[in-house]
VEXRO-454189 format. One line per field, with one value per residue (C-alpha): x, y, z; residue number from 1. Coordinates in nm, 4 decimals. Each point is the difference from the previous one (the first is absolute). Example, Ala and Ser with C-alpha at 12.3 -4.5 7.8 and 13.67 -1.06 7.14 Angstrom:
// VEXRO-454189
u = (1.2300 / 0.1370)
v = (-0.4500 / 0.3440)
w = (0.7800 / -0.0660)
pos = (1 / 2)
// end
This chain:
// VEXRO-454189
u = (-1.5712 / 0.2491 / 0.0136 / -0.1846 / 0.2399 / 0.1909 / -0.1346 / 0.2392 / 0.1934 / -0.1731 / -0.3306 / 0.2003 / -0.2024 / -0.3256 / 0.0490 / 0.1237 / -0.3242 / -0.2329 / 0.2000 / 0.1390 / 0.2158 / 0.3276 / 0.3451 / 0.3359 / 0.3556 / 0.2840 / 0.2598 / 0.3421 / 0.2486 / 0.0598 / -0.0164 / -0.1977 / 0.0212 / -0.2076 / -0.2675 / -0.0387 / -0.0058 / -0.2561 / -0.2328 / 0.0512 / -0.1129 / -0.3527 / 0.0441 / -0.2512 / 0.2279 / 0.3729 / 0.1117 / 0.3235 / 0.1328 / 0.2198 / -0.0750 / 0.1796 / 0.2401 / 0.2424 / -0.2268 / 0.1500 / -0.2315 / 0.2148 / -0.1009 / -0.3473 / -0.0243 / 0.1155 / -0.2002 / -0.3230 / 0.0651 / 0.0400 / -0.3310 / -0.1750 / 0.1747 / -0.0994 / -0.3845 / 0.0103 / -0.1087 / 0.3266 / -0.0318 / 0.2707 / 0.0470 / 0.1712 / 0.2962 / -0.1170 / -0.3708 / 0.0550 / -0.1120 / 0.3212 / -0.0015 / -0.3513 / 0.0585 / 0.2646 / -0.1725 / -0.2921 / 0.2057 / 0.1939 / -0.2947 / -0.1136 / -0.3845 / 0.0016 / 0.1990 / 0.0142 / 0.0678 / 0.1634 / -0.0807 / -0.3260 / -0.0811 / -0.2370 / -0.2805 / 0.2614 / 0.2288 / -0.3033 / -0.1166 / 0.3626 / 0.0920 / -0.3282 / 0.0535 / 0.3780 / -0.1804 / -0.2603 / -0.0564 / -0.3413 / -0.0381 / 0.3778 / 0.3250 / 0.1715 / 0.2015 / -0.0435 / 0.2386 / -0.0250 / 0.2662 / -0.1237 / -0.2403 / -0.1784 / 0.0878 / 0.2253 / -0.2691 / -0.2065 / -0.2693 / 0.0064 / -0.2378 / -0.1890 / 0.3079 / -0.0996 / -0.3623 / 0.1301 / 0.2979 / -0.2720 / -0.2242 / 0.2673 / 0.2586 / -0.0071 / 0.0582 / 0.0812 / 0.0500 / 0.2125 / -0.1380 / 0.2943 / 0.0249 / -0.1886 / -0.0944 / -0.1640 / -0.2219 / -0.1359 / -0.1139 / -0.0457 / -0.3602 / 0.1429 / 0.2462 / -0.2270 / -0.2922 / 0.2934 / -0.1702 / 0.2528 / 0.1674 / -0.1136 / 0.1462 / 0.1457 / 0.3054 / 0.0654 / 0.3593 / -0.0041 / 0.4088 / 0.0179 / -0.3263 / 0.1042 / 0.3355 / -0.2234 / -0.2203 / 0.2614 / 0.1715 / -0.3219 / 0.0649 / -0.3947 / -0.2872 / 0.0471 / -0.2143 / 0.1696 / 0.0757 / -0.2633 / -0.2686 / 0.1698 / -0.0253 / -0.3595 / -0.0772 / 0.1758 / -0.2247 / -0.3413 / 0.0814 / 0.0738 / -0.3547 / -0.1643 / 0.1214 / 0.0198 / 0.3597 / 0.2123 / 0.2895 / 0.2958 / 0.2441 / 0.3165 / 0.0783 / 0.2931 / -0.2354 / -0.3262 / -0.0244 / -0.0599 / -0.2630 / 0.1300 / -0.0936 / -0.3594 / -0.0433 / 0.0964 / -0.2288 / -0.2636 / 0.0359 / -0.0534 / 0.3735 / -0.0869 / 0.3643 / 0.2231 / 0.3689 / 0.2322 / 0.3788 / 0.2137 / 0.2648 / 0.2331 / -0.2064 / -0.1001 / 0.4044 / 0.0493 / -0.3111 / 0.0787 / 0.3913 / -0.0400 / -0.2374 / 0.2438 / 0.2670 / -0.1704 / -0.1167 / 0.3827 / 0.1029 / -0.2792 / 0.0969 / 0.3946 / -0.0820 / -0.1683 / 0.2363 / 0.2011 / 0.4081)
v = (8.5211 / 0.0484 / -0.3008 / 0.0139 / 0.0318 / -0.2920 / -0.0665 / 0.0621 / -0.3024 / -0.0785 / -0.0826 / -0.2953 / -0.2717 / 0.1766 / -0.0450 / -0.3311 / -0.0954 / 0.1847 / -0.2284 / 0.3457 / -0.1087 / 0.1066 / -0.0279 / -0.0508 / -0.1606 / -0.1710 / 0.2019 / -0.1954 / 0.2927 / 0.0861 / 0.3720 / 0.2975 / 0.0669 / -0.2188 / -0.0345 / 0.3666 / 0.0028 / -0.2747 / 0.2076 / 0.2834 / -0.1535 / -0.0499 / -0.3913 / -0.0964 / -0.1726 / -0.1595 / -0.3071 / 0.0314 / -0.3445 / -0.0991 / -0.3498 / -0.0621 / 0.3682 / 0.1367 / 0.2235 / 0.1228 / 0.1490 / 0.3344 / -0.0217 / -0.1045 / 0.2984 / 0.1864 / -0.1697 / 0.0405 / 0.3908 / -0.0160 / -0.1606 / 0.2331 / 0.3035 / -0.0970 / -0.0748 / -0.3842 / -0.2453 / -0.1680 / -0.3782 / -0.2324 / -0.3505 / -0.1357 / -0.2021 / -0.2044 / -0.0628 / 0.1175 / 0.2693 / 0.2216 / -0.0323 / 0.1075 / 0.2968 / 0.1412 / 0.0627 / 0.1282 / 0.2581 / 0.0997 / 0.0885 / -0.3022 / 0.0336 / -0.3714 / -0.3273 / -0.2918 / -0.3016 / -0.2841 / -0.3880 / 0.0220 / -0.3385 / -0.0617 / 0.2190 / 0.0053 / 0.2037 / 0.2097 / 0.0793 / 0.0854 / 0.2282 / 0.1810 / 0.0317 / 0.1525 / 0.2733 / 0.1161 / 0.1727 / -0.1001 / -0.3341 / -0.0603 / 0.0079 / 0.2706 / 0.2245 / 0.3465 / 0.2304 / 0.3885 / -0.0461 / 0.1263 / -0.2796 / 0.2121 / 0.3486 / 0.0649 / 0.0029 / 0.2639 / -0.1842 / -0.0585 / -0.2644 / -0.0367 / -0.1451 / -0.3784 / 0.0102 / 0.1707 / -0.2409 / -0.3130 / 0.1364 / 0.0821 / -0.2339 / -0.2920 / -0.3567 / -0.2081 / -0.3705 / -0.1683 / -0.3560 / -0.1665 / -0.3669 / -0.3210 / -0.0264 / 0.3237 / -0.1566 / -0.2667 / 0.2677 / 0.3096 / 0.0266 / 0.0559 / 0.2466 / 0.2078 / 0.0436 / 0.1044 / 0.3297 / 0.2957 / -0.1587 / 0.2483 / -0.1458 / -0.3232 / 0.0252 / -0.2299 / -0.1453 / -0.2256 / -0.0106 / -0.1966 / -0.1349 / -0.1925 / -0.0922 / -0.1327 / -0.2305 / -0.1495 / -0.1226 / -0.1761 / -0.3521 / -0.1144 / 0.1663 / 0.3624 / 0.2879 / 0.1403 / 0.4205 / 0.0546 / -0.2022 / 0.1124 / 0.3624 / -0.0645 / -0.1601 / 0.3093 / 0.2372 / -0.2063 / 0.0172 / 0.3762 / 0.0481 / -0.2031 / 0.1796 / 0.3677 / 0.0486 / 0.2304 / -0.1823 / 0.1224 / -0.1551 / 0.1150 / -0.0456 / 0.0874 / 0.1577 / 0.1768 / -0.0956 / -0.3748 / -0.2742 / -0.0639 / 0.3644 / -0.0615 / -0.3090 / 0.1008 / 0.3141 / -0.2196 / -0.1917 / 0.2670 / 0.1724 / 0.3763 / 0.0812 / -0.0724 / 0.0177 / 0.0497 / -0.1010 / 0.1421 / 0.3103 / -0.2300 / -0.1239 / 0.3571 / 0.0617 / -0.3091 / 0.0342 / 0.3691 / -0.0409 / -0.3232 / 0.1930 / 0.3006 / -0.2389 / -0.1598 / 0.3308 / 0.1110 / -0.3638 / 0.0427 / 0.3916 / -0.1140 / -0.2978 / 0.2036 / 0.2662 / 0.0593 / -0.1278)
w = (1.1168 / 0.3023 / 0.2230 / 0.3457 / 0.2694 / 0.1525 / 0.3560 / 0.2692 / 0.1024 / 0.3313 / -0.2230 / -0.1379 / 0.2060 / -0.0698 / -0.3485 / -0.0086 / 0.1827 / -0.2291 / -0.2881 / -0.1992 / -0.2586 / 0.1319 / -0.1231 / 0.1756 / -0.0657 / 0.1994 / 0.1172 / -0.0328 / 0.0101 / 0.4103 / -0.0742 / 0.0196 / -0.3568 / -0.1818 / 0.2401 / -0.0467 / -0.4037 / 0.0092 / 0.2813 / -0.1891 / -0.3565 / 0.1825 / 0.1308 / 0.2623 / 0.2238 / -0.0199 / 0.2127 / 0.1333 / -0.0236 / 0.3336 / -0.0864 / -0.3480 / 0.0087 / 0.2344 / 0.1723 / 0.3441 / 0.2643 / -0.0863 / -0.3295 / 0.0456 / 0.2021 / -0.2776 / -0.2693 / 0.2115 / 0.0298 / -0.3932 / -0.0596 / 0.2368 / -0.1586 / -0.3282 / 0.1126 / -0.0453 / 0.2580 / 0.1165 / 0.0921 / 0.0947 / -0.0807 / 0.3136 / -0.0143 / 0.3374 / 0.0878 / 0.4009 / 0.1737 / 0.0190 / -0.3811 / 0.0010 / 0.2850 / -0.1795 / -0.3116 / 0.1441 / 0.2014 / -0.2846 / -0.1870 / -0.1785 / -0.0862 / 0.0129 / -0.0223 / -0.2317 / 0.1948 / -0.2035 / 0.0307 / 0.1908 / 0.0376 / 0.2694 / 0.1315 / 0.3380 / -0.1931 / -0.1430 / 0.3239 / 0.1622 / -0.2712 / 0.0255 / 0.4077 / -0.0900 / -0.1886 / 0.2050 / 0.3444 / 0.0674 / 0.0670 / -0.0748 / 0.0716 / -0.1576 / 0.1907 / 0.0566 / -0.1857 / -0.1134 / -0.2984 / -0.3500 / 0.0225 / 0.2710 / -0.1573 / 0.2692 / 0.2448 / -0.1776 / 0.0077 / 0.3794 / 0.1603 / -0.3449 / -0.1259 / 0.0761 / -0.1424 / -0.2817 / -0.0904 / 0.0939 / -0.2657 / -0.2882 / 0.0418 / -0.2876 / 0.0226 / -0.2612 / -0.0261 / -0.2265 / -0.1198 / -0.1231 / 0.1599 / -0.0809 / 0.3766 / -0.0593 / -0.2971 / 0.2583 / 0.2695 / -0.2059 / 0.1287 / 0.3012 / -0.0666 / -0.2383 / 0.2680 / 0.2966 / 0.1288 / -0.0739 / -0.2953 / -0.2446 / -0.3419 / -0.1271 / -0.2210 / -0.2853 / 0.0599 / -0.3194 / -0.0300 / 0.3465 / -0.0790 / -0.3104 / 0.2069 / 0.3021 / -0.2194 / -0.2271 / 0.3248 / 0.1115 / 0.0865 / -0.0971 / -0.2355 / -0.0224 / -0.1999 / -0.2573 / 0.0061 / -0.1638 / 0.1793 / 0.3072 / -0.0607 / -0.0861 / 0.3278 / 0.1960 / -0.2254 / 0.0558 / 0.4239 / -0.0593 / -0.1753 / 0.2596 / 0.2593 / -0.1344 / 0.0205 / -0.2967 / -0.1794 / -0.1331 / -0.2153 / -0.2316 / -0.3368 / -0.2079 / -0.2589 / 0.0016 / -0.3698 / -0.0066 / 0.0394 / 0.3603 / 0.0914 / -0.1392 / 0.1717 / 0.3242 / -0.0026 / -0.1221 / 0.3230 / 0.2065 / 0.0205 / 0.0827 / 0.1483 / -0.2847 / 0.0390 / -0.3196 / 0.0166 / 0.1997 / 0.0115 / -0.1276 / -0.2798 / -0.1280 / -0.0110 / -0.2435 / -0.1651 / -0.1096 / -0.0633 / -0.2036 / -0.2155 / -0.0068 / -0.0830 / -0.2684 / -0.1623 / 0.0026 / -0.1695 / -0.2519 / -0.1139 / -0.0120 / -0.2173 / -0.2318 / 0.0088 / -0.3428 / 0.0428)
pos = (1 / 2 / 3 / 4 / 5 / 6 / 7 / 8 / 9 / 10 / 11 / 12 / 13 / 14 / 15 / 16 / 17 / 18 / 19 / 20 / 21 / 22 / 23 / 24 / 25 / 26 / 27 / 28 / 29 / 30 / 31 / 32 / 33 / 34 / 35 / 36 / 37 / 38 / 39 / 40 / 41 / 42 / 43 / 44 / 45 / 46 / 47 / 48 / 49 / 50 / 51 / 52 / 53 / 54 / 55 / 56 / 57 / 58 / 59 / 60 / 61 / 62 / 63 / 64 / 65 / 66 / 67 / 68 / 69 / 70 / 71 / 72 / 73 / 74 / 75 / 76 / 77 / 78 / 79 / 80 / 81 / 82 / 83 / 84 / 85 / 86 / 87 / 88 / 89 / 90 / 91 / 92 / 93 / 94 / 95 / 96 / 97 / 98 / 99 / 100 / 101 / 102 / 103 / 104 / 105 / 106 / 107 / 108 / 109 / 110 / 111 / 112 / 113 / 114 / 115 / 116 / 117 / 118 / 119 / 120 / 121 / 122 / 123 / 124 / 125 / 126 / 127 / 128 / 129 / 130 / 131 / 132 / 133 / 134 / 135 / 136 / 137 / 138 / 139 / 140 / 141 / 142 / 143 / 144 / 145 / 146 / 147 / 148 / 149 / 150 / 151 / 152 / 153 / 154 / 155 / 156 / 157 / 158 / 159 / 160 / 161 / 162 / 163 / 164 / 165 / 166 / 167 / 168 / 169 / 170 / 171 / 172 / 173 / 174 / 175 / 176 / 177 / 178 / 179 / 180 / 181 / 182 / 183 / 184 / 185 / 186 / 187 / 188 / 189 / 190 / 191 / 192 / 193 / 194 / 195 / 196 / 197 / 198 / 199 / 200 / 201 / 202 / 203 / 204 / 205 / 206 / 207 / 208 / 209 / 210 / 211 / 212 / 213 / 214 / 215 / 216 / 217 / 218 / 219 / 220 / 221 / 222 / 223 / 224 / 225 / 226 / 227 / 228 / 229 / 230 / 231 / 232 / 233 / 234 / 235 / 236 / 237 / 238 / 239 / 240 / 241 / 242 / 243 / 244 / 245 / 246 / 247 / 248 / 249 / 250 / 251 / 252 / 253 / 254 / 255 / 256 / 257 / 258 / 259 / 260 / 261 / 262 / 263 / 264 / 265)
// end
């Protein structure tokens, strides 16, 4: 059976809100090539990781162009939660932003405002994000309808006000940042939930307020993945371009060692 054609990148927000199963990965290498390869394979979305990898404004521009060319939704995990970072990503053609360390309702309201024209504070621009003016006066309404805002919950302070964050109008989805959440919880001076308990608190809040959930795993073939999907994760991310490279290269190396060890003298 031939698989159904993948919807265009601008349909990502609609698909996310509809709880379609979506697969993505982090892009750590600041180049268009890996993004183009992953998108060409059929992944629904890629997250260009400006926070933890050396992406610049120039390389983000090229990476987002590659995502568009390959038919994948290009998301940017911005390095700094500020208006300029959001605007740069969206003007360069990002379908949405993944914002780290959203630990208060005010931060949630801010990122929504920075990402939208109507009722928000996004500055007007007609770069790739506006198809270079091709949409004319329809651009702003189109952008507001299709731009995705994802908030990362990865601080113990966020767990304490999770309902306020999750219920913020305009926050389209919540990303479970379990790595930093574990660090934050371990630094608590008083009683604190375990990471598992914290994740369950967040996912329960998402169910109450009807918000989609995203998370990353290193392998889809794991009990961890099933647990997250049972909790309601529909936008699943697996590993990263660097992780895929390491896995494939490691497997080839092991195969070579096995073959040569078995060879006769």
